[in-house]
C-alpha positions as CSV (number, residue, x, y, z in Angstrom):
1,X,42.4,158.4,12.8
2,X,44.3,157.4,16.2
3,X,47.1,159.9,17.0
4,X,49.3,157.1,17.8
5,X,48.4,153.9,16.1
6,X,51.6,152.0,17.3
7,X,50.1,152.6,20.9
8,X,46.5,151.5,19.8
9,X,48.0,148.5,18.1
10,X,50.0,147.7,21.4
11,X,46.6,147.9,23.2
12,X,45.3,145.1,21.2
13,X,48.1,142.8,22.1
14,X,50.7,143.3,19.3
15,X,54.2,143.4,20.6
16,X,56.2,146.5,19.6
17,X,57.8,145.1,16.4
18,X,54.5,144.0,15.0
19,X,52.7,147.0,16.0
20,X,55.3,149.0,14.0
21,X,55.0,147.0,11.2
22,X,51.2,147.2,11.0
23,X,51.4,151.0,11.4
24,X,54.0,151.4,8.7
25,X,51.6,149.4,6.3
26,X,48.7,151.4,7.1
27,X,50.5,154.7,6.7
28,X,52.0,153.6,3.4
29,X,48.6,152.7,2.0
30,X,47.4,156.2,3.0
31,X,50.4,158.0,1.6
32,X,50.0,156.1,-1.8
33,X,46.4,157.0,-1.9
34,X,44.8,153.8,-0.8
35,X,42.8,155.0,2.3
36,X,40.7,151.5,1.7
37,X,43.8,149.9,3.3
38,X,45.3,152.7,5.5
39,X,45.0,153.9,9.1
40,X,41.1,153.7,8.8
41,X,41.6,149.9,8.9
42,X,42.9,149.9,12.3
43,X,39.3,149.7,14.2
44,X,38.3,147.1,11.8
45,X,41.2,145.1,12.5
46,X,40.4,145.4,16.4
47,X,37.0,143.8,15.5
48,X,38.2,141.0,13.6
49,X,36.8,137.6,14.8
50,X,39.5,135.6,16.5
51,X,42.2,138.1,16.6
52,X,45.4,136.6,18.1
53,X,48.0,139.5,18.1
54,X,50.4,136.7,20.0
55,X,49.9,134.0,17.1
56,X,53.0,133.2,14.9
57,X,53.2,131.7,11.5
58,X,55.5,128.6,10.9
59,X,57.4,127.6,7.8
60,X,56.7,124.0,7.5
61,X,58.5,123.1,4.3
62,X,61.9,124.6,3.2
63,X,63.3,123.1,0.1
64,X,65.6,124.7,-2.5
65,X,62.9,126.1,-4.9
66,X,59.8,125.7,-2.5
67,X,58.5,126.8,0.8
68,X,55.2,126.3,2.6
69,X,54.1,128.3,5.6
70,X,51.0,128.0,7.9
71,X,49.6,131.1,9.3
72,X,48.8,129.2,12.6
73,X,46.1,132.3,13.4
74,X,48.5,135.2,12.7
75,X,47.2,138.0,10.6
76,X,48.1,137.8,7.1
77,X,50.0,141.1,7.4
78,X,52.5,139.3,9.9
79,X,52.7,136.2,7.7
80,X,53.6,138.0,4.5
81,X,56.0,140.0,6.5
82,X,57.8,137.0,7.9
83,X,57.8,135.4,4.4
84,X,59.5,138.6,2.8
85,X,61.8,138.7,5.5
86,X,62.9,135.0,5.0
87,X,63.3,135.7,1.3
88,X,65.6,138.6,1.7
89,X,67.5,136.8,4.5
90,X,68.0,133.6,2.6
91,X,67.2,134.3,-1.2
92,X,66.8,131.6,-4.0
93,X,69.7,130.7,-6.2
94,X,67.5,131.4,-9.2
95,X,63.7,131.3,-8.3
96,X,61.4,130.1,-5.4
97,X,57.9,129.4,-4.9
98,X,56.3,130.2,-1.8
99,X,52.6,129.1,-0.6
100,X,51.0,130.2,2.5
101,X,47.8,128.9,4.3
102,X,45.7,130.6,6.6
103,X,47.0,134.0,5.3
104,X,44.5,136.6,5.8
105,X,44.1,139.9,5.9
106,X,47.3,140.7,3.9
107,X,46.5,144.4,3.2
108,X,48.1,146.1,0.2
109,X,50.1,143.5,-1.9
110,X,52.2,146.1,-3.4
111,X,53.7,146.9,-0.1
112,X,55.3,143.4,0.1
113,X,56.5,143.1,-3.6
114,X,57.9,146.6,-3.4
115,X,60.1,145.1,-0.3
116,X,61.4,142.4,-2.5
117,X,61.8,144.5,-5.5
118,X,63.9,146.9,-3.4
119,X,66.1,143.8,-2.6
120,X,66.6,143.4,-6.2
121,X,64.2,140.5,-6.8
122,X,61.1,140.2,-9.2
123,X,58.1,139.2,-7.2
124,X,54.6,138.0,-8.3
125,X,52.1,137.7,-5.3
126,X,48.3,136.9,-5.2
127,X,46.1,136.3,-2.0
128,X,42.6,135.0,-1.7
129,X,39.8,136.8,0.2
130,X,36.3,136.1,1.1
131,X,34.0,135.1,-2.1
132,X,32.4,138.4,-3.1
133,X,32.5,138.1,-7.1
134,X,29.8,136.4,-9.2
135,X,29.9,135.9,-12.7
136,X,28.8,138.9,-14.5
137,X,25.6,137.2,-15.6
138,X,24.7,136.5,-12.1
139,X,24.7,133.6,-9.8
140,X,26.6,132.9,-6.5
141,X,30.0,134.5,-5.4
142,X,32.6,132.1,-6.6
143,X,35.9,134.1,-5.8
144,X,37.5,136.7,-3.9
145,X,38.5,139.9,-5.2
146,X,42.0,138.2,-5.3
147,X,44.6,141.1,-6.2
148,X,47.6,140.2,-8.0
149,X,50.8,142.2,-7.5
150,X,54.2,142.3,-9.6
151,X,57.2,144.0,-8.5
152,X,60.2,144.5,-10.8
153,X,63.5,145.9,-9.5
154,X,65.3,149.0,-11.2
155,X,68.9,150.1,-11.2
156,X,67.5,153.4,-10.9
157,X,66.1,152.5,-7.5
158,X,62.5,153.1,-8.5
159,X,61.0,149.5,-8.8
160,X,57.8,149.1,-11.1
161,X,55.1,147.8,-8.8
162,X,51.4,147.0,-10.2
163,X,48.6,146.0,-7.8
164,X,45.4,145.3,-9.0
165,X,42.2,143.7,-7.5
166,X,39.8,141.8,-9.8
167,X,36.9,144.0,-8.8
168,X,35.6,147.4,-9.6
169,X,35.8,148.4,-5.9
170,X,37.6,146.5,-3.0
171,X,36.0,145.5,0.3
172,X,38.0,148.1,2.0
173,X,36.4,150.7,-0.1
174,X,33.1,149.8,1.3
175,X,34.5,149.6,4.7
176,X,35.6,153.2,4.5
177,X,32.6,154.5,2.6
178,X,34.2,155.0,-0.6
179,X,32.2,152.4,-2.2
180,X,28.9,150.5,-1.9
181,X,28.5,146.7,-1.9
182,X,27.1,146.8,-5.1
183,X,30.2,148.0,-6.6
184,X,32.3,144.9,-5.6
185,X,31.8,143.2,-8.9
186,X,34.4,142.1,-11.6
187,X,35.6,145.1,-13.4
188,X,35.6,146.1,-17.1
189,X,31.9,146.6,-17.9
190,X,31.2,144.8,-20.9
191,X,34.4,143.0,-20.5
192,X,33.9,141.9,-16.8
193,X,34.0,138.1,-17.9
194,X,37.8,138.7,-18.2
195,X,38.4,140.0,-14.7
196,X,36.2,137.2,-13.4
197,X,38.1,134.8,-15.2
198,X,41.1,136.0,-13.6
199,X,39.7,136.1,-10.1
200,X,38.6,132.6,-10.6
201,X,41.8,131.5,-12.0
202,X,43.7,132.9,-9.0
203,X,41.4,131.4,-6.6
204,X,41.7,128.0,-8.0
205,X,45.7,128.5,-8.1
206,X,46.0,129.3,-4.4
207,X,43.6,126.8,-3.2
208,X,45.3,124.0,-5.3
209,X,48.5,124.9,-3.6
210,X,47.5,126.1,-0.2
211,X,44.4,124.3,0.4
212,X,40.8,125.5,0.3
213,X,40.2,125.5,4.2
214,X,41.3,129.1,4.8
215,X,42.4,132.1,2.7
216,X,45.9,131.7,1.3
217,X,48.8,133.3,-0.6
218,X,50.9,132.5,-3.6
219,X,54.4,134.1,-4.1
220,X,57.1,133.6,-6.9
221,X,60.6,135.3,-6.1
222,X,63.2,135.3,-8.6
223,X,66.7,136.9,-9.6
224,X,66.1,139.1,-12.6
225,X,68.2,138.7,-15.8
226,X,67.8,142.1,-17.1
227,X,67.1,145.6,-16.0
228,X,64.0,146.7,-18.3
229,X,62.3,149.3,-16.1
230,X,64.8,152.5,-16.8
231,X,64.1,152.0,-20.5
232,X,60.4,151.9,-19.9
233,X,60.5,155.1,-17.9
234,X,62.4,156.6,-20.8
235,X,59.6,155.7,-23.3
236,X,57.0,156.6,-20.9
237,X,58.4,160.2,-20.4
238,X,56.1,162.2,-17.8
239,X,53.5,159.3,-17.9
240,X,53.0,158.0,-14.4
241,X,53.9,154.3,-14.2
242,X,52.4,151.8,-11.7
243,X,53.8,152.1,-8.0
244,X,55.0,155.8,-8.5
245,X,53.7,158.3,-6.1
């Protein structure tokens, strides 16, 4: 692990703000038990083909309930950071759909919906990734591991955050030695066709809206009408809920 990840990121060409953003994301992943997306990813990031630390995403469509962003070669982390900042700075009156093209890699999606939930917004986010999942019966890889994250704000300051990839293990687990490539299959055992169906559905959703030329993201952000999380925590008692440390 680098003693000073921000310094290493600046060596790679990231400015101070982006280096701090990326380092915070990696540290948060490690703190939440996700080393597959933590500081161990730093040197993998350094080896990414075509890495351009100076690239900047651009919002190309801005309407009342819809935005489109183009990554323009920026890391997906940076693109999602700009998107989340934009939603918090200029929130929708009710709800907004945001589509991003050329948005990869994006890291832990729970990180992004948690920020929106902290701003008192409901958020649903999915992203696509390299095709690694084949049908449980065999055949070519047709979809990425395509995580789906949901953030629900709470008046107690403890938002509910779910973040689930559609695979038994993520590619990040393989990169850090926590899994084998053979583990990157739809999760669910005998019911794996269900997670495969979700992976394909999410893949097609994003590609239909963002395009299929590069990996993309789909976000819905909305103002809540109710505050259901505290009552769920009361019913759950000591049970750990998604997103809790």
